[in-house]
DOFINU-933270 format. One record per residue: x, y, z of N, C-alpha, C in turn; residue in three letters. Coordinates in steps of 0.05 Angstrom, whole numbers, plus 5000, padded with zeros to 4 digits. Example, Ala and Ser with C-alpha at 12.3 -4.5 7.8 and 13.67 -1.06 7.14 Angstrom:
BEGIN
<pati <5264; 4886; 5156>; <5246; 4910; 5156>; <5264; 4934; 5156>; ALA>
<pati <5257; 4955; 5142>; <5273; 4979; 5143>; <5258; 5001; 5157>; SER>
This chain:
BEGIN
<pati <2380; 2100; 5033>; <2396; 2078; 5025>; <2416; 2072; 5047>; MET>
<pati <2420; 2047; 5052>; <2437; 2038; 5073>; <2465; 2031; 5061>; VAL>
<pati <2486; 2038; 5075>; <2513; 2031; 5067>; <2522; 2006; 5083>; GLU>
<pati <2533; 1987; 5069>; <2543; 1963; 5081>; <2573; 1960; 5075>; CYS>
<pati <2588; 1952; 5095>; <2616; 1947; 5090>; <2620; 1917; 5084>; GLY>
<pati <2642; 1911; 5072>; <2648; 1883; 5065>; <2649; 1866; 5090>; ILE>
<pati <2661; 1876; 5111>; <2663; 1860; 5136>; <2635; 1854; 5147>; SER>
<pati <2616; 1873; 5145>; <2589; 1868; 5154>; <2576; 1846; 5138>; GLU>
<pati <2580; 1846; 5112>; <2568; 1825; 5095>; <2580; 1798; 5101>; ILE>
<pati <2607; 1797; 5105>; <2620; 1772; 5112>; <2610; 1761; 5139>; GLN>
<pati <2606; 1779; 5158>; <2598; 1770; 5184>; <2569; 1762; 5185>; ALA>
<pati <2552; 1775; 5169>; <2524; 1769; 5169>; <2513; 1769; 5140>; LYS>
<pati <2517; 1748; 5125>; <2507; 1748; 5097>; <2477; 1750; 5095>; PRO>
<pati <2463; 1743; 5116>; <2434; 1744; 5115>; <2424; 1773; 5115>; SER>
<pati <2442; 1792; 5117>; <2434; 1821; 5117>; <2420; 1828; 5092>; ILE>
<pati <2426; 1814; 5070>; <2413; 1820; 5044>; <2383; 1814; 5045>; PHE>
<pati <2374; 1796; 5063>; <2346; 1790; 5065>; <2331; 1814; 5078>; LYS>
<pati <2345; 1830; 5093>; <2333; 1853; 5107>; <2333; 1878; 5090>; GLU>
<pati <2350; 1879; 5069>; <2354; 1904; 5054>; <2339; 1903; 5027>; LEU>
<pati <2331; 1926; 5017>; <2320; 1927; 4990>; <2340; 1940; 4971>; SER>
<pati <2353; 1961; 4980>; <2374; 1974; 4965>; <2396; 1982; 4984>; VAL>
<pati <2421; 1976; 4976>; <2443; 1982; 4994>; <2468; 1988; 4977>; SER>
<pati <2483; 2007; 4987>; <2509; 2014; 4974>; <2530; 1998; 4989>; LYS>
<pati <2547; 1984; 4974>; <2568; 1968; 4986>; <2594; 1983; 4984>; ILE>
<pati <2607; 1987; 5006>; <2631; 2004; 5007>; <2654; 1989; 5020>; VAL>
<pati <2678; 1996; 5012>; <2702; 1987; 5026>; <2709; 2009; 5045>; ASP>
<pati <2703; 2005; 5070>; <2706; 2026; 5090>; <2735; 2032; 5096>; LYS>
<pati <2753; 2014; 5092>; <2782; 2019; 5097>; <2793; 2038; 5076>; ARG>
<pati <2786; 2032; 5051>; <2796; 2048; 5029>; <2779; 2072; 5022>; LYS>
<pati <2755; 2073; 5034>; <2736; 2094; 5029>; <2728; 2095; 4999>; HIS>
<pati <2721; 2071; 4989>; <2714; 2069; 4960>; <2687; 2055; 4958>; GLN>
<pati <2671; 2064; 4939>; <2646; 2050; 4932>; <2653; 2025; 4916>; ASP>
<pati <2641; 2003; 4923>; <2645; 1978; 4908>; <2622; 1973; 4889>; ILE>
<pati <2598; 1977; 4898>; <2575; 1971; 4881>; <2549; 1975; 4897>; GLY>
<pati <2528; 1964; 4886>; <2502; 1966; 4898>; <2488; 1939; 4899>; TYR>
<pati <2473; 1934; 4920>; <2456; 1911; 4921>; <2427; 1921; 4917>; PHE>
<pati <2413; 1909; 4899>; <2385; 1917; 4894>; <2369; 1891; 4895>; ILE>
<pati <2349; 1891; 4911>; <2332; 1868; 4916>; <2318; 1859; 4890>; SER>
<pati <2312; 1834; 4888>; <2299; 1823; 4864>; <2271; 1834; 4861>; SER>
<pati <2260; 1846; 4881>; <2233; 1857; 4878>; <2233; 1881; 4858>; LYS>
<pati <2256; 1891; 4852>; <2259; 1913; 4832>; <2268; 1903; 4805>; TYR>
<pati <2265; 1877; 4800>; <2275; 1864; 4776>; <2265; 1877; 4750>; LYS>
<pati <2240; 1884; 4749>; <2230; 1895; 4724>; <2243; 1922; 4717>; LYS>
<pati <2249; 1937; 4738>; <2263; 1963; 4733>; <2292; 1959; 4725>; PHE>
<pati <2305; 1941; 4739>; <2333; 1935; 4734>; <2337; 1923; 4706>; ILE>
<pati <2319; 1905; 4698>; <2321; 1893; 4671>; <2320; 1914; 4649>; ASP>
<pati <2303; 1934; 4652>; <2301; 1955; 4632>; <2326; 1972; 4632>; GLN>
<pati <2337; 1978; 4655>; <2361; 1994; 4657>; <2385; 1979; 4645>; ILE>
<pati <2387; 1954; 4651>; <2409; 1938; 4640>; <2407; 1935; 4610>; LEU>
<pati <2383; 1933; 4600>; <2378; 1932; 4571>; <2388; 1958; 4558>; GLU>
<pati <2382; 1981; 4570>; <2390; 2007; 4560>; <2421; 2009; 4560>; ASN>
<pati <2433; 2000; 4581>; <2462; 2001; 4584>; <2475; 1984; 4562>; ILE>
<pati <2465; 1960; 4558>; <2475; 1942; 4537>; <2472; 1954; 4509>; GLU>
<pati <2450; 1967; 4504>; <2446; 1980; 4478>; <2466; 2002; 4474>; LYS>
<pati <2470; 2018; 4494>; <2489; 2040; 4492>; <2518; 2030; 4488>; GLU>
<pati <2525; 2009; 4502>; <2552; 1997; 4498>; <2555; 1987; 4470>; GLU>
<pati <2535; 1974; 4459>; <2536; 1964; 4431>; <2539; 1987; 4412>; LYS>
<pati <2524; 2009; 4416>; <2526; 2032; 4399>; <2554; 2043; 4399>; ARG>
<pati <2566; 2045; 4422>; <2593; 2056; 4425>; <2613; 2038; 4410>; GLU>
<pati <2610; 2012; 4412>; <2628; 1993; 4398>; <2625; 1996; 4368>; LYS>
<pati <2600; 1998; 4359>; <2595; 2001; 4330>; <2606; 2028; 4320>; LEU>
<pati <2604; 2049; 4336>; <2616; 2075; 4328>; <2646; 2072; 4324>; LYS>
<pati <2659; 2059; 4344>; <2688; 2056; 4342>; <2695; 2039; 4318>; LYS>
<pati <2680; 2018; 4313>; <2685; 2001; 4290>; <2682; 2016; 4264>; LEU>
<pati <2660; 2032; 4262>; <2655; 2048; 4238>; <2677; 2068; 4234>; LYS>
<pati <2686; 2082; 4255>; <2708; 2101; 4252>; <2733; 2088; 4242>; ASN>
<pati <2739; 2064; 4253>; <2763; 2049; 4244>; <2761; 2041; 4215>; TYR>
<pati <2737; 2032; 4207>; <2733; 2024; 4179>; <2735; 2048; 4160>; GLN>
<pati <2725; 2071; 4169>; <2726; 2095; 4153>; <2755; 2102; 4148>; ASP>
<pati <2772; 2101; 4169>; <2800; 2108; 4166>; <2814; 2088; 4148>; LEU>
<pati <2808; 2062; 4151>; <2820; 2042; 4134>; <2812; 2046; 4105>; GLU>
<pati <2787; 2054; 4100>; <2778; 2059; 4073>; <2794; 2083; 4061>; PHE>
<pati <2798; 2103; 4077>; <2812; 2127; 4067>; <2841; 2120; 4059>; LEU>
<pati <2854; 2102; 4075>; <2881; 2094; 4069>; <2882; 2079; 4043>; GLU>
<pati <2862; 2062; 4039>; <2862; 2045; 4014>; <2851; 2061; 3991>; ILE>
<pati <2832; 2078; 3995>; <2818; 2092; 3974>; <2833; 2114; 3961>; GLY>
<pati <2853; 2125; 3974>; <2867; 2148; 3962>; <2890; 2137; 3946>; ILE>
<pati <2891; 2145; 3921>; <2911; 2136; 3902>; <2924; 2160; 3889>; ASP>
<pati <2950; 2160; 3887>; <2963; 2183; 3874>; <2966; 2180; 3844>; ASP>
<pati <2957; 2157; 3833>; <2957; 2153; 3804>; <2983; 2143; 3793>; GLY>
<pati <3003; 2140; 3810>; <3030; 2131; 3800>; <3031; 2101; 3805>; ILE>
<pati <3039; 2086; 3783>; <3042; 2057; 3786>; <3068; 2048; 3777>; LYS>
């Protein structure tokens, strides 16, 4: 995998035509920014993105369920005094 800096991309945007997979880094801050993956890998990427979206939805539903369970407990417990 080839690493590309932001300045390289700005200087030569056509570099993406030459690459299939590349890690994009901020060389000054020494941080990873992301990845460039060529569209020839679209079928693989679509499946991965679908899995990520499903997992994110599951996590949101778990949080919502936990919140609703707590809310139910607060409403459902009654000491019998009116």
